[in-house]
Structure formats: C-alpha cells, structure tokens
C-alpha positions as CSV (number, residue, x, y, z in Angstrom):
1,M,-2.6,20.5,-2.4
2,F,-2.4,17.0,-3.0
3,V,-5.2,15.4,-4.8
4,Y,-5.9,11.4,-5.0
5,E,-7.4,10.5,-8.5
6,H,-8.7,7.1,-7.9
7,I,-8.6,4.6,-10.6
8,Y,-12.5,4.4,-10.8
9,S,-13.2,8.2,-10.4
10,K,-14.0,8.8,-14.0
11,L,-17.1,6.2,-13.4
12,T,-18.6,8.3,-10.9
13,K,-19.6,12.0,-10.7
14,F,-16.5,12.8,-8.5
15,N,-13.1,13.3,-10.5
16,H,-11.0,13.5,-7.5
17,I,-10.9,13.2,-3.6
18,D,-9.3,15.8,-1.5
19,T,-7.2,13.8,0.9
20,R,-4.2,16.0,2.4
21,D,-6.3,17.1,5.4
22,L,-8.4,14.2,5.7
23,A,-6.1,11.1,5.4
24,M,-2.7,12.5,6.3
25,P,-3.2,15.0,9.4
26,E,0.1,15.8,11.0
27,T,1.3,12.2,12.2
28,N,4.4,10.7,12.8
29,F,4.9,7.1,11.7
30,D,7.3,4.6,12.8
31,L,7.6,3.0,9.3
32,F,6.8,4.4,6.0
33,I,6.6,1.9,3.1
34,V,6.9,2.9,-0.5
35,G,4.9,0.3,-2.8
36,G,1.7,-1.5,-2.1
37,G,2.2,-4.7,-3.8
38,I,2.3,-8.2,-2.0
39,N,5.6,-7.4,-0.3
40,G,4.8,-3.9,0.7
41,A,1.4,-4.7,2.2
42,G,2.8,-7.8,3.9
43,I,5.4,-5.8,5.6
44,A,2.9,-3.2,6.7
45,A,0.5,-5.8,8.0
46,D,3.5,-7.4,10.0
47,A,4.6,-4.1,11.3
48,A,1.2,-3.0,12.4
49,G,0.6,-6.3,13.9
50,R,3.9,-5.8,16.1
51,G,2.5,-2.3,17.3
52,L,4.3,-0.1,14.9
53,T,2.4,2.8,13.3
54,V,2.7,2.5,9.6
55,A,2.0,4.5,6.5
56,L,1.9,2.8,3.0
57,C,2.3,4.8,-0.2
58,E,1.2,3.4,-3.7
59,M,1.2,5.1,-6.8
60,N,-1.8,3.3,-8.3
61,D,-4.3,0.7,-6.8
62,L,-2.9,-1.8,-4.5
63,A,-1.3,-4.6,-6.1
64,S,-1.8,-3.4,-9.5
65,A,1.4,-3.5,-11.1
66,T,3.7,-6.5,-10.6
67,S,1.8,-8.2,-8.1
68,S,-1.2,-8.3,-10.6
69,N,0.8,-10.4,-12.8
70,S,2.5,-12.8,-10.1
71,S,1.2,-15.7,-8.1
72,K,0.5,-13.0,-5.2
73,L,2.3,-15.0,-2.5
74,I,5.3,-13.5,-0.4
75,H,8.5,-15.1,-1.0
76,G,9.4,-17.1,1.9
77,G,13.3,-17.2,1.1
78,L,15.2,-20.1,-0.4
79,R,15.3,-22.1,3.0
80,Y,11.7,-23.5,2.6
81,L,12.8,-25.1,-0.7
82,E,15.2,-27.3,1.3
83,H,12.3,-29.1,3.0
C-alpha cells in the first residue's frame, strides 16, 4: 500500500495520509511528469491547458529541491536573450 507522508504531518496528530485509493484510482493519463519543480509544474499546467490529462509525481513538497534555491522562473531558451 502506498502511503504519502506529508512534510508537515509530524506537526499534526496524523502521521500519514492514505492516498492509493483516494488520489490515484484506476486512471489513464496522457502525460506523466516526474518532478514538481518549476519546469515540471509549468509543463503540467501547459499540458492541462491544452486538454491533456496530466499526473505529476514529486518526491517531496512541490518546488522544494532545486526550485527552492533558484529564481523560480521557467527558462525561456537562449532566443529571448537576443532581444
């Protein structure tokens, strides 16, 4: 059984949240994204806006790893530097 331990769960009386049956019923997704940083979240938002069904998987809290130490901007590529 999959158990999600939330980062703040130790501050409450609950030490885990059962999510297998509640959050992930048998569902097919068009896109599965691993990593909930700024790029993963941006891709998920863009894909959902285009009508795709999206699942995003993150090991910790969203934007808690590399994104927490960055400028939190999606890189637009090198072309935007030309103008």
